[in-house]
KOLMI-845864 format. One record per atom (N, C-alpha, C): atom name; residue number from 1; x, y, z. Coordinates in Angstrom, 3 decimals. Each point is the difference from the previous one (the first is absolute). Layout:
<recs>
<rec><at>CA</at><i>NUM</i><c1>X</c1><c2>Y</c2><c3>Z</c3></rec>
...
</recs>
This chain:
<recs>
<rec><at>N</at><i>1</i><c1>18.553</c1><c2>11.190</c2><c3>-3.785</c3></rec>
<rec><at>CA</at><i>1</i><c1>-1.199</c1><c2>0.638</c2><c3>-0.537</c3></rec>
<rec><at>C</at><i>1</i><c1>-1.111</c1><c2>-1.021</c2><c3>-0.259</c3></rec>
<rec><at>N</at><i>2</i><c1>0.356</c1><c2>-1.154</c2><c3>-0.560</c3></rec>
<rec><at>CA</at><i>2</i><c1>-1.014</c1><c2>-1.018</c2><c3>-0.262</c3></rec>
<rec><at>C</at><i>2</i><c1>-0.642</c1><c2>-0.508</c2><c3>1.292</c3></rec>
<rec><at>N</at><i>3</i><c1>0.779</c1><c2>-0.029</c2><c3>1.052</c3></rec>
<rec><at>CA</at><i>3</i><c1>-0.559</c1><c2>-0.454</c2><c3>1.277</c3></rec>
<rec><at>C</at><i>3</i><c1>-1.078</c1><c2>0.957</c2><c3>0.494</c3></rec>
<rec><at>N</at><i>4</i><c1>0.206</c1><c2>1.296</c2><c3>-0.201</c3></rec>
<rec><at>CA</at><i>4</i><c1>-1.014</c1><c2>0.980</c2><c3>0.400</c3></rec>
<rec><at>C</at><i>4</i><c1>-1.273</c1><c2>-0.173</c2><c3>-0.814</c3></rec>
<rec><at>N</at><i>5</i><c1>0.162</c1><c2>-0.233</c2><c3>-1.301</c3></rec>
<rec><at>CA</at><i>5</i><c1>-1.160</c1><c2>-0.246</c2><c3>-0.870</c3></rec>
<rec><at>C</at><i>5</i><c1>-0.736</c1><c2>-1.250</c2><c3>0.474</c3></rec>
<rec><at>N</at><i>6</i><c1>0.748</c1><c2>-1.038</c2><c3>0.324</c3></rec>
<rec><at>CA</at><i>6</i><c1>-0.617</c1><c2>-1.247</c2><c3>0.454</c3></rec>
<rec><at>C</at><i>6</i><c1>-0.800</c1><c2>0.205</c2><c3>1.284</c3></rec>
<rec><at>N</at><i>7</i><c1>0.547</c1><c2>0.746</c2><c3>0.929</c3></rec>
<rec><at>CA</at><i>7</i><c1>-0.684</c1><c2>0.247</c2><c3>1.272</c3></rec>
<rec><at>C</at><i>7</i><c1>-1.267</c1><c2>0.824</c2><c3>-0.213</c3></rec>
<rec><at>N</at><i>8</i><c1>0.085</c1><c2>1.030</c2><c3>-0.821</c3></rec>
<rec><at>CA</at><i>8</i><c1>-1.182</c1><c2>0.826</c2><c3>-0.288</c3></rec>
<rec><at>C</at><i>8</i><c1>-1.056</c1><c2>-0.786</c2><c3>-0.762</c3></rec>
<rec><at>N</at><i>9</i><c1>0.422</c1><c2>-0.796</c2><c3>-0.960</c3></rec>
<rec><at>CA</at><i>9</i><c1>-0.941</c1><c2>-0.806</c2><c3>-0.783</c3></rec>
<rec><at>C</at><i>9</i><c1>-0.686</c1><c2>-1.032</c2><c3>0.893</c3></rec>
<rec><at>N</at><i>10</i><c1>0.749</c1><c2>-0.609</c2><c3>0.892</c3></rec>
<rec><at>CA</at><i>10</i><c1>-0.584</c1><c2>-0.988</c2><c3>0.907</c3></rec>
<rec><at>C</at><i>10</i><c1>-1.040</c1><c2>0.633</c2><c3>0.914</c3></rec>
<rec><at>N</at><i>11</i><c1>0.245</c1><c2>1.221</c2><c3>0.422</c3></rec>
<rec><at>CA</at><i>11</i><c1>-0.987</c1><c2>0.693</c2><c3>0.841</c3></rec>
<rec><at>C</at><i>11</i><c1>-1.302</c1><c2>0.220</c2><c3>-0.769</c3></rec>
<rec><at>N</at><i>12</i><c1>0.119</c1><c2>0.438</c2><c3>-1.246</c3></rec>
<rec><at>CA</at><i>12</i><c1>-1.199</c1><c2>0.221</c2><c3>-0.824</c3></rec>
<rec><at>C</at><i>12</i><c1>-0.710</c1><c2>-1.318</c2><c3>-0.282</c3></rec>
<rec><at>N</at><i>13</i><c1>0.760</c1><c2>-1.028</c2><c3>-0.309</c3></rec>
<rec><at>CA</at><i>13</i><c1>-0.565</c1><c2>-1.316</c2><c3>-0.292</c3></rec>
<rec><at>C</at><i>13</i><c1>-0.697</c1><c2>-0.554</c2><c3>1.243</c3></rec>
<rec><at>N</at><i>14</i><c1>0.640</c1><c2>0.107</c2><c3>1.145</c3></rec>
<rec><at>CA</at><i>14</i><c1>-0.597</c1><c2>-0.466</c2><c3>1.246</c3></rec>
<rec><at>C</at><i>14</i><c1>-1.309</c1><c2>0.711</c2><c3>0.316</c3></rec>
<rec><at>N</at><i>15</i><c1>-0.045</c1><c2>1.299</c2><c3>-0.263</c3></rec>
<rec><at>CA</at><i>15</i><c1>-1.230</c1><c2>0.760</c2><c3>0.224</c3></rec>
<rec><at>C</at><i>15</i><c1>-1.126</c1><c2>-0.524</c2><c3>-0.884</c3></rec>
<rec><at>N</at><i>16</i><c1>0.305</c1><c2>-0.269</c2><c3>-1.263</c3></rec>
<rec><at>CA</at><i>16</i><c1>-1.019</c1><c2>-0.518</c2><c3>-0.925</c3></rec>
<rec><at>C</at><i>16</i><c1>-0.507</c1><c2>-1.363</c2><c3>0.449</c3></rec>
<rec><at>N</at><i>17</i><c1>0.927</c1><c2>-0.865</c2><c3>0.409</c3></rec>
<rec><at>CA</at><i>17</i><c1>-0.407</c1><c2>-1.328</c2><c3>0.455</c3></rec>
<rec><at>C</at><i>17</i><c1>-0.859</c1><c2>0.086</c2><c3>1.255</c3></rec>
<rec><at>N</at><i>18</i><c1>0.384</c1><c2>0.869</c2><c3>0.920</c3></rec>
<rec><at>CA</at><i>18</i><c1>-0.758</c1><c2>0.147</c2><c3>1.247</c3></rec>
<rec><at>C</at><i>18</i><c1>-1.428</c1><c2>0.452</c2><c3>-0.279</c3></rec>
<rec><at>N</at><i>19</i><c1>-0.146</c1><c2>0.957</c2><c3>-0.889</c3></rec>
<rec><at>CA</at><i>19</i><c1>-1.349</c1><c2>0.462</c2><c3>-0.350</c3></rec>
<rec><at>C</at><i>19</i><c1>-0.820</c1><c2>-1.109</c2><c3>-0.645</c3></rec>
<rec><at>N</at><i>20</i><c1>0.657</c1><c2>-0.827</c2><c3>-0.786</c3></rec>
<rec><at>CA</at><i>20</i><c1>-0.707</c1><c2>-1.055</c2><c3>-0.723</c3></rec>
<rec><at>C</at><i>20</i><c1>-0.497</c1><c2>-1.123</c2><c3>0.904</c3></rec>
<rec><at>N</at><i>21</i><c1>0.683</c1><c2>-0.239</c2><c3>1.111</c3></rec>
<rec><at>CA</at><i>21</i><c1>-0.403</c1><c2>-1.113</c2><c3>0.865</c3></rec>
<rec><at>C</at><i>21</i><c1>-0.784</c1><c2>0.443</c2><c3>1.232</c3></rec>
<rec><at>N</at><i>22</i><c1>-0.025</c1><c2>1.281</c2><c3>0.267</c3></rec>
<rec><at>CA</at><i>22</i><c1>-0.682</c1><c2>0.503</c2><c3>1.198</c3></rec>
<rec><at>C</at><i>22</i><c1>-1.469</c1><c2>-0.422</c2><c3>0.025</c3></rec>
<rec><at>N</at><i>23</i><c1>-0.384</c1><c2>-0.604</c2><c3>1.091</c3></rec>
<rec><at>CA</at><i>23</i><c1>-1.395</c1><c2>-0.383</c2><c3>0.197</c3></rec>
<rec><at>C</at><i>23</i><c1>-0.426</c1><c2>-1.236</c2><c3>-0.761</c3></rec>
<rec><at>N</at><i>24</i><c1>0.920</c1><c2>-0.664</c2><c3>-0.670</c3></rec>
<rec><at>CA</at><i>24</i><c1>-0.350</c1><c2>-1.199</c2><c3>-0.771</c3></rec>
<rec><at>C</at><i>24</i><c1>0.457</c1><c2>-1.248</c2><c3>0.741</c3></rec>
<rec><at>N</at><i>25</i><c1>-0.611</c1><c2>-1.117</c2><c3>-0.366</c3></rec>
<rec><at>CA</at><i>25</i><c1>0.409</c1><c2>-1.277</c2><c3>0.564</c3></rec>
<rec><at>C</at><i>25</i><c1>-0.247</c1><c2>-1.090</c2><c3>-1.037</c3></rec>
<rec><at>N</at><i>26</i><c1>0.521</c1><c2>-1.176</c2><c3>0.303</c3></rec>
<rec><at>CA</at><i>26</i><c1>-0.218</c1><c2>-1.142</c2><c3>-0.875</c3></rec>
<rec><at>C</at><i>26</i><c1>0.469</c1><c2>0.261</c2><c3>-1.420</c3></rec>
<rec><at>N</at><i>27</i><c1>-0.781</c1><c2>-0.445</c2><c3>-0.917</c3></rec>
<rec><at>CA</at><i>27</i><c1>0.343</c1><c2>0.125</c2><c3>-1.423</c3></rec>
<rec><at>C</at><i>27</i><c1>0.126</c1><c2>1.458</c2><c3>-0.431</c3></rec>
<rec><at>N</at><i>28</i><c1>-0.805</c1><c2>0.874</c2><c3>0.565</c3></rec>
<rec><at>CA</at><i>28</i><c1>0.014</c1><c2>1.409</c2><c3>-0.392</c3></rec>
<rec><at>C</at><i>28</i><c1>1.318</c1><c2>0.685</c2><c3>0.344</c3></rec>
<rec><at>N</at><i>29</i><c1>0.657</c1><c2>-0.398</c2><c3>1.091</c3></rec>
<rec><at>CA</at><i>29</i><c1>1.285</c1><c2>0.597</c2><c3>0.329</c3></rec>
<rec><at>C</at><i>29</i><c1>1.055</c1><c2>-0.415</c2><c3>-1.034</c3></rec>
<rec><at>N</at><i>30</i><c1>-0.067</c1><c2>-1.247</c2><c3>-0.423</c3></rec>
<rec><at>CA</at><i>30</i><c1>0.954</c1><c2>-0.485</c2><c3>-1.001</c3></rec>
<rec><at>C</at><i>30</i><c1>-0.217</c1><c2>0.691</c2><c3>-1.346</c3></rec>
<rec><at>N</at><i>31</i><c1>-1.239</c1><c2>0.161</c2><c3>-0.379</c3></rec>
<rec><at>CA</at><i>31</i><c1>-0.315</c1><c2>0.686</c2><c3>-1.259</c3></rec>
<rec><at>C</at><i>31</i><c1>0.438</c1><c2>1.461</c2><c3>0.068</c3></rec>
<rec><at>N</at><i>32</i><c1>-0.296</c1><c2>0.671</c2><c3>1.095</c3></rec>
<rec><at>CA</at><i>32</i><c1>0.405</c1><c2>1.392</c2><c3>0.156</c3></rec>
<rec><at>C</at><i>32</i><c1>1.505</c1><c2>0.163</c2><c3>-0.049</c3></rec>
<rec><at>N</at><i>33</i><c1>0.705</c1><c2>-0.882</c2><c3>0.694</c3></rec>
<rec><at>CA</at><i>33</i><c1>1.466</c1><c2>0.047</c2><c3>0.012</c3></rec>
<rec><at>C</at><i>33</i><c1>0.554</c1><c2>-0.217</c2><c3>-1.407</c3></rec>
<rec><at>N</at><i>34</i><c1>-0.480</c1><c2>-1.035</c2><c3>-0.674</c3></rec>
<rec><at>CA</at><i>34</i><c1>0.501</c1><c2>-0.321</c2><c3>-1.337</c3></rec>
<rec><at>C</at><i>34</i><c1>-0.307</c1><c2>1.113</c2><c3>-0.996</c3></rec>
<rec><at>N</at><i>35</i><c1>-1.191</c1><c2>0.550</c2><c3>0.059</c3></rec>
<rec><at>CA</at><i>35</i><c1>-0.366</c1><c2>1.089</c2><c3>-0.912</c3></rec>
<rec><at>C</at><i>35</i><c1>0.878</c1><c2>1.230</c2><c3>0.228</c3></rec>
<rec><at>N</at><i>36</i><c1>0.219</c1><c2>0.354</c2><c3>1.263</c3></rec>
<rec><at>CA</at><i>36</i><c1>0.831</c1><c2>1.169</c2><c3>0.309</c3></rec>
<rec><at>C</at><i>36</i><c1>1.453</c1><c2>-0.246</c2><c3>-0.386</c3></rec>
<rec><at>N</at><i>37</i><c1>0.483</c1><c2>-1.204</c2><c3>0.223</c3></rec>
<rec><at>CA</at><i>37</i><c1>1.376</c1><c2>-0.351</c2><c3>-0.357</c3></rec>
<rec><at>C</at><i>37</i><c1>0.217</c1><c2>0.161</c2><c3>-1.501</c3></rec>
<rec><at>N</at><i>38</i><c1>-0.893</c1><c2>-0.602</c2><c3>-0.776</c3></rec>
<rec><at>CA</at><i>38</i><c1>0.104</c1><c2>0.065</c2><c3>-1.459</c3></rec>
<rec><at>C</at><i>38</i><c1>-0.170</c1><c2>1.434</c2><c3>-0.490</c3></rec>
<rec><at>N</at><i>39</i><c1>-0.949</c1><c2>0.726</c2><c3>0.541</c3></rec>
<rec><at>CA</at><i>39</i><c1>-0.250</c1><c2>1.378</c2><c3>-0.435</c3></rec>
<rec><at>C</at><i>39</i><c1>1.217</c1><c2>0.883</c2><c3>0.256</c3></rec>
<rec><at>N</at><i>40</i><c1>0.645</c1><c2>-0.169</c2><c3>1.148</c3></rec>
<rec><at>CA</at><i>40</i><c1>1.191</c1><c2>0.804</c2><c3>0.292</c3></rec>
<rec><at>C</at><i>40</i><c1>1.121</c1><c2>-0.342</c2><c3>-0.965</c3></rec>
<rec><at>N</at><i>41</i><c1>0.225</c1><c2>-1.284</c2><c3>-0.229</c3></rec>
<rec><at>CA</at><i>41</i><c1>1.082</c1><c2>-0.427</c2><c3>-0.895</c3></rec>
<rec><at>C</at><i>41</i><c1>-0.213</c1><c2>0.501</c2><c3>-1.415</c3></rec>
<rec><at>N</at><i>42</i><c1>-1.234</c1><c2>-0.001</c2><c3>-0.470</c3></rec>
<rec><at>CA</at><i>42</i><c1>-0.301</c1><c2>0.455</c2><c3>-1.360</c3></rec>
<rec><at>C</at><i>42</i><c1>0.078</c1><c2>1.520</c2><c3>-0.104</c3></rec>
<rec><at>N</at><i>43</i><c1>-0.545</c1><c2>0.692</c2><c3>0.982</c3></rec>
<rec><at>CA</at><i>43</i><c1>-0.036</c1><c2>1.468</c2><c3>-0.048</c3></rec>
<rec><at>C</at><i>43</i><c1>1.359</c1><c2>0.635</c2><c3>0.283</c3></rec>
<rec><at>N</at><i>44</i><c1>0.836</c1><c2>-0.687</c2><c3>0.773</c3></rec>
<rec><at>CA</at><i>44</i><c1>1.292</c1><c2>0.561</c2><c3>0.416</c3></rec>
<rec><at>C</at><i>44</i><c1>1.111</c1><c2>-1.044</c2><c3>-0.160</c3></rec>
<rec><at>N</at><i>45</i><c1>0.299</c1><c2>-0.406</c2><c3>-1.236</c3></rec>
<rec><at>CA</at><i>45</i><c1>0.970</c1><c2>-1.086</c2><c3>-0.178</c3></rec>
<rec><at>C</at><i>45</i><c1>1.383</c1><c2>0.297</c2><c3>0.568</c3></rec>
<rec><at>N</at><i>46</i><c1>0.454</c1><c2>1.230</c2><c3>-0.089</c3></rec>
<rec><at>CA</at><i>46</i><c1>1.306</c1><c2>0.356</c2><c3>0.549</c3></rec>
<rec><at>C</at><i>46</i><c1>0.019</c1><c2>-0.071</c2><c3>1.511</c3></rec>
<rec><at>N</at><i>47</i><c1>-1.054</c1><c2>0.508</c2><c3>0.622</c3></rec>
<rec><at>CA</at><i>47</i><c1>-0.087</c1><c2>-0.065</c2><c3>1.458</c3></rec>
<rec><at>C</at><i>47</i><c1>-0.133</c1><c2>-1.444</c2><c3>0.464</c3></rec>
<rec><at>N</at><i>48</i><c1>-0.814</c1><c2>-0.768</c2><c3>-0.718</c3></rec>
<rec><at>CA</at><i>48</i><c1>-0.150</c1><c2>-1.406</c2><c3>0.357</c3></rec>
<rec><at>C</at><i>48</i><c1>1.354</c1><c2>-0.706</c2><c3>-0.075</c3></rec>
<rec><at>N</at><i>49</i><c1>0.733</c1><c2>0.225</c2><c3>-1.069</c3></rec>
<rec><at>CA</at><i>49</i><c1>1.320</c1><c2>-0.614</c2><c3>-0.149</c3></rec>
<rec><at>C</at><i>49</i><c1>0.915</c1><c2>0.414</c2><c3>1.151</c3></rec>
<rec><at>N</at><i>50</i><c1>-0.086</c1><c2>1.242</c2><c3>0.420</c3></rec>
<rec><at>CA</at><i>50</i><c1>0.831</c1><c2>0.479</c2><c3>1.106</c3></rec>
<rec><at>C</at><i>50</i><c1>-0.324</c1><c2>-0.738</c2><c3>1.296</c3></rec>
<rec><at>N</at><i>51</i><c1>-1.259</c1><c2>-0.368</c2><c3>0.195</c3></rec>
<rec><at>CA</at><i>51</i><c1>-0.361</c1><c2>-0.711</c2><c3>1.234</c3></rec>
<rec><at>C</at><i>51</i><c1>0.574</c1><c2>-1.410</c2><c3>0.013</c3></rec>
<rec><at>N</at><i>52</i><c1>0.425</c1><c2>-0.501</c2><c3>-1.150</c3></rec>
<rec><at>CA</at><i>52</i><c1>0.540</c1><c2>-1.346</c2><c3>-0.098</c3></rec>
<rec><at>C</at><i>52</i><c1>1.524</c1><c2>-0.045</c2><c3>0.154</c3></rec>
<rec><at>N</at><i>53</i><c1>0.629</c1><c2>1.161</c2><c3>0.115</c3></rec>
<rec><at>CA</at><i>53</i><c1>1.447</c1><c2>0.055</c2><c3>0.153</c3></rec>
<rec><at>C</at><i>53</i><c1>0.434</c1><c2>-0.611</c2><c3>1.328</c3></rec>
<rec><at>N</at><i>54</i><c1>1.129</c1><c2>-0.648</c2><c3>-0.011</c3></rec>
<rec><at>CA</at><i>54</i><c1>0.568</c1><c2>-0.497</c2><c3>1.251</c3></rec>
<rec><at>C</at><i>54</i><c1>0.695</c1><c2>1.163</c2><c3>0.689</c3></rec>
<rec><at>N</at><i>55</i><c1>-0.477</c1><c2>0.327</c2><c3>1.171</c3></rec>
<rec><at>CA</at><i>55</i><c1>0.544</c1><c2>1.132</c2><c3>0.750</c3></rec>
<rec><at>C</at><i>55</i><c1>1.015</c1><c2>-0.484</c2><c3>1.026</c3></rec>
<rec><at>N</at><i>56</i><c1>0.960</c1><c2>0.852</c2><c3>0.334</c3></rec>
<rec><at>CA</at><i>56</i><c1>0.879</c1><c2>-0.337</c2><c3>1.121</c3></rec>
<rec><at>C</at><i>56</i><c1>-0.849</c1><c2>-0.193</c2><c3>1.261</c3></rec>
<rec><at>N</at><i>57</i><c1>0.405</c1><c2>-0.915</c2><c3>0.848</c3></rec>
<rec><at>CA</at><i>57</i><c1>-0.780</c1><c2>-0.334</c2><c3>1.197</c3></rec>
<rec><at>C</at><i>57</i><c1>-0.330</c1><c2>1.222</c2><c3>0.843</c3></rec>
<rec><at>N</at><i>58</i><c1>0.937</c1><c2>0.918</c2><c3>0.147</c3></rec>
<rec><at>CA</at><i>58</i><c1>-0.239</c1><c2>1.170</c2><c3>0.855</c3></rec>
<rec><at>C</at><i>58</i><c1>-1.081</c1><c2>0.920</c2><c3>-0.572</c3></rec>
<rec><at>N</at><i>59</i><c1>-0.188</c1><c2>-0.038</c2><c3>-1.309</c3></rec>
<rec><at>CA</at><i>59</i><c1>-1.064</c1><c2>0.796</c2><c3>-0.622</c3></rec>
<rec><at>C</at><i>59</i><c1>-1.313</c1><c2>-0.778</c2><c3>0.023</c3></rec>
<rec><at>N</at><i>60</i><c1>0.043</c1><c2>-1.261</c2><c3>-0.370</c3></rec>
<rec><at>CA</at><i>60</i><c1>-1.205</c1><c2>-0.820</c2><c3>-0.060</c3></rec>
<rec><at>C</at><i>60</i><c1>-0.721</c1><c2>-0.121</c2><c3>1.325</c3></rec>
<rec><at>N</at><i>61</i><c1>0.750</c1><c2>-0.166</c2><c3>1.073</c3></rec>
<rec><at>CA</at><i>61</i><c1>-0.654</c1><c2>-0.180</c2><c3>1.295</c3></rec>
<rec><at>C</at><i>61</i><c1>-0.606</c1><c2>1.291</c2><c3>0.544</c3></rec>
<rec><at>N</at><i>62</i><c1>0.340</c1><c2>1.126</c2><c3>-0.609</c3></rec>
<rec><at>CA</at><i>62</i><c1>-0.549</c1><c2>1.298</c2><c3>0.424</c3></rec>
<rec><at>C</at><i>62</i><c1>-1.034</c1><c2>0.545</c2><c3>-0.975</c3></rec>
<rec><at>N</at><i>63</i><c1>-0.224</c1><c2>-0.707</c2><c3>-1.094</c3></rec>
<rec><at>CA</at><i>63</i><c1>-0.952</c1><c2>0.465</c2><c3>-1.007</c3></rec>
<rec><at>C</at><i>63</i><c1>-1.422</c1><c2>-0.350</c2><c3>0.426</c3></rec>
<rec><at>N</at><i>64</i><c1>-0.715</c1><c2>0.984</c2><c3>0.478</c3></rec>
<rec><at>CA</at><i>64</i><c1>-1.367</c1><c2>-0.213</c2><c3>0.482</c3></rec>
<rec><at>C</at><i>64</i><c1>-0.885</c1><c2>-0.572</c2><c3>-1.109</c3></rec>
<rec><at>N</at><i>65</i><c1>0.177</c1><c2>0.481</c2><c3>-1.211</c3></rec>
<rec><at>CA</at><i>65</i><c1>-0.802</c1><c2>-0.491</c2><c3>-1.119</c3></rec>
<rec><at>C</at><i>65</i><c1>0.240</c1><c2>-1.463</c2><c3>-0.293</c3></rec>
<rec><at>N</at><i>66</i><c1>1.259</c1><c2>-0.407</c2><c3>-0.032</c3></rec>
<rec><at>CA</at><i>66</i><c1>0.309</c1><c2>-1.412</c2><c3>-0.244</c3></rec>
<rec><at>C</at><i>66</i><c1>-0.546</c1><c2>-0.877</c2><c3>1.121</c3></rec>
<rec><at>N</at><i>67</i><c1>0.179</c1><c2>0.430</c2><c3>1.217</c3></rec>
<rec><at>CA</at><i>67</i><c1>-0.509</c1><c2>-0.770</c2><c3>1.131</c3></rec>
<rec><at>C</at><i>67</i><c1>-1.523</c1><c2>-0.093</c2><c3>-0.043</c3></rec>
<rec><at>N</at><i>68</i><c1>-0.647</c1><c2>1.077</c2><c3>-0.382</c3></rec>
<rec><at>CA</at><i>68</i><c1>-1.460</c1><c2>0.003</c2><c3>-0.093</c3></rec>
<rec><at>C</at><i>68</i><c1>-0.474</c1><c2>-0.951</c2><c3>-1.098</c3></rec>
<rec><at>N</at><i>69</i><c1>0.702</c1><c2>0.010</c2><c3>-1.134</c3></rec>
<rec><at>CA</at><i>69</i><c1>-0.358</c1><c2>-0.914</c2><c3>-1.090</c3></rec>
<rec><at>C</at><i>69</i><c1>0.122</c1><c2>-1.453</c2><c3>0.447</c3></rec>
<rec><at>N</at><i>70</i><c1>1.055</c1><c2>-0.319</c2><c3>0.737</c3></rec>
<rec><at>CA</at><i>70</i><c1>0.187</c1><c2>-1.365</c2><c3>0.496</c3></rec>
<rec><at>C</at><i>70</i><c1>-1.112</c1><c2>-0.362</c2><c3>0.972</c3></rec>
<rec><at>N</at><i>71</i><c1>-0.296</c1><c2>0.887</c2><c3>0.931</c3></rec>
<rec><at>CA</at><i>71</i><c1>-1.054</c1><c2>-0.264</c2><c3>0.983</c3></rec>
<rec><at>C</at><i>71</i><c1>-1.358</c1><c2>-0.184</c2><c3>-0.673</c3></rec>
<rec><at>N</at><i>72</i><c1>-0.290</c1><c2>0.826</c2><c3>-0.989</c3></rec>
<rec><at>CA</at><i>72</i><c1>-1.276</c1><c2>-0.124</c2><c3>-0.707</c3></rec>
<rec><at>C</at><i>72</i><c1>-0.073</c1><c2>-1.295</c2><c3>-0.798</c3></rec>
<rec><at>N</at><i>73</i><c1>1.112</c1><c2>-0.402</c2><c3>-0.576</c3></rec>
<rec><at>CA</at><i>73</i><c1>0.038</c1><c2>-1.270</c2><c3>-0.737</c3></rec>
<rec><at>C</at><i>73</i><c1>-0.304</c1><c2>-1.167</c2><c3>0.933</c3></rec>
<rec><at>N</at><i>74</i><c1>0.687</c1><c2>-0.031</c2><c3>1.139</c3></rec>
<rec><at>CA</at><i>74</i><c1>-0.235</c1><c2>-1.071</c2><c3>0.966</c3></rec>
<rec><at>C</at><i>74</i><c1>-1.429</c1><c2>0.042</c2><c3>0.547</c3></rec>
<rec><at>N</at><i>75</i><c1>-0.485</c1><c2>1.168</c2><c3>0.311</c3></rec>
<rec><at>CA</at><i>75</i><c1>-1.360</c1><c2>0.126</c2><c3>0.531</c3></rec>
<rec><at>C</at><i>75</i><c1>-1.032</c1><c2>-0.478</c2><c3>-1.014</c3></rec>
<rec><at>N</at><i>76</i><c1>0.228</c1><c2>0.325</c2><c3>-1.248</c3></rec>
<rec><at>CA</at><i>76</i><c1>-0.920</c1><c2>-0.436</c2><c3>-1.056</c3></rec>
<rec><at>C</at><i>76</i><c1>0.004</c1><c2>-1.514</c2><c3>-0.103</c3></rec>
<rec><at>N</at><i>77</i><c1>1.166</c1><c2>-0.596</c2><c3>0.011</c3></rec>
<rec><at>CA</at><i>77</i><c1>0.080</c1><c2>-1.458</c2><c3>-0.095</c3></rec>
<rec><at>C</at><i>77</i><c1>-0.574</c1><c2>-0.680</c2><c3>1.240</c3></rec>
<rec><at>N</at><i>78</i><c1>0.267</c1><c2>0.558</c2><c3>1.163</c3></rec>
<rec><at>CA</at><i>78</i><c1>-0.580</c1><c2>-0.556</c2><c3>1.231</c3></rec>
<rec><at>C</at><i>78</i><c1>-1.518</c1><c2>0.092</c2><c3>-0.026</c3></rec>
<rec><at>N</at><i>79</i><c1>-0.506</c1><c2>1.096</c2><c3>-0.546</c3></rec>
<rec><at>CA</at><i>79</i><c1>-1.443</c1><c2>0.213</c2><c3>-0.032</c3></rec>
<rec><at>C</at><i>79</i><c1>-0.729</c1><c2>-0.917</c2><c3>-0.954</c3></rec>
<rec><at>N</at><i>80</i><c1>0.731</c1><c2>-0.629</c2><c3>-0.910</c3></rec>
<rec><at>CA</at><i>80</i><c1>-0.632</c1><c2>-0.906</c2><c3>-0.951</c3></rec>
<rec><at>C</at><i>80</i><c1>0.371</c1><c2>-1.449</c2><c3>0.237</c3></rec>
<rec><at>N</at><i>81</i><c1>1.072</c1><c2>-0.264</c2><c3>0.709</c3></rec>
<rec><at>CA</at><i>81</i><c1>0.493</c1><c2>-1.369</c2><c3>0.170</c3></rec>
<rec><at>C</at><i>81</i><c1>-0.946</c1><c2>-0.865</c2><c3>0.817</c3></rec>
<rec><at>N</at><i>82</i><c1>-0.658</c1><c2>0.548</c2><c3>0.970</c3></rec>
<rec><at>CA</at><i>82</i><c1>-0.845</c1><c2>-0.801</c2><c3>0.888</c3></rec>
<rec><at>C</at><i>82</i><c1>-1.421</c1><c2>-0.156</c2><c3>-0.523</c3></rec>
<rec><at>N</at><i>83</i><c1>-0.287</c1><c2>0.624</c2><c3>-1.085</c3></rec>
<rec><at>CA</at><i>83</i><c1>-1.368</c1><c2>-0.063</c2><c3>-0.537</c3></rec>
<rec><at>C</at><i>83</i><c1>-0.086</c1><c2>-1.046</c2><c3>-1.099</c3></rec>
<rec><at>N</at><i>84</i><c1>-1.141</c1><c2>-0.652</c2><c3>-0.059</c3></rec>
<rec><at>CA</at><i>84</i><c1>-0.209</c1><c2>-0.973</c2><c3>-1.076</c3></rec>
<rec><at>C</at><i>84</i><c1>-0.401</c1><c2>0.753</c2><c3>-1.257</c3></rec>
<rec><at>N</at><i>85</i><c1>0.360</c1><c2>-0.531</c2><c3>-1.176</c3></rec>
<rec><at>CA</at><i>85</i><c1>-0.352</c1><c2>0.678</c2><c3>-1.262</c3></rec>
<rec><at>C</at><i>85</i><c1>-1.506</c1><c2>0.036</c2><c3>-0.193</c3></rec>
<rec><at>N</at><i>86</i><c1>-0.465</c1><c2>1.095</c2><c3>-0.597</c3></rec>
<rec><at>CA</at><i>86</i><c1>-1.439</c1><c2>0.125</c2><c3>-0.282</c3></rec>
<rec><at>C</at><i>86</i><c1>-0.237</c1><c2>0.192</c2><c3>-1.458</c3></rec>
</recs>
């Protein structure tokens, strides 16, 4: 049951992160990502905690939400790593 909650929570969390970074670059993508991350964790502490659970590999590799969160995290870091601080 907890695995289902984790998968559903990750999908919702991934959607929020995607909306926050869409169309942004540089520092603004990092700010949008961080603000959305914190807002989700504060507004939905139980769901946020569920996204942090260690899932069995067969569930984790099929969780679209978890995969999306990972991809968005990497994309955000890539989008800021090559830029000089302003």
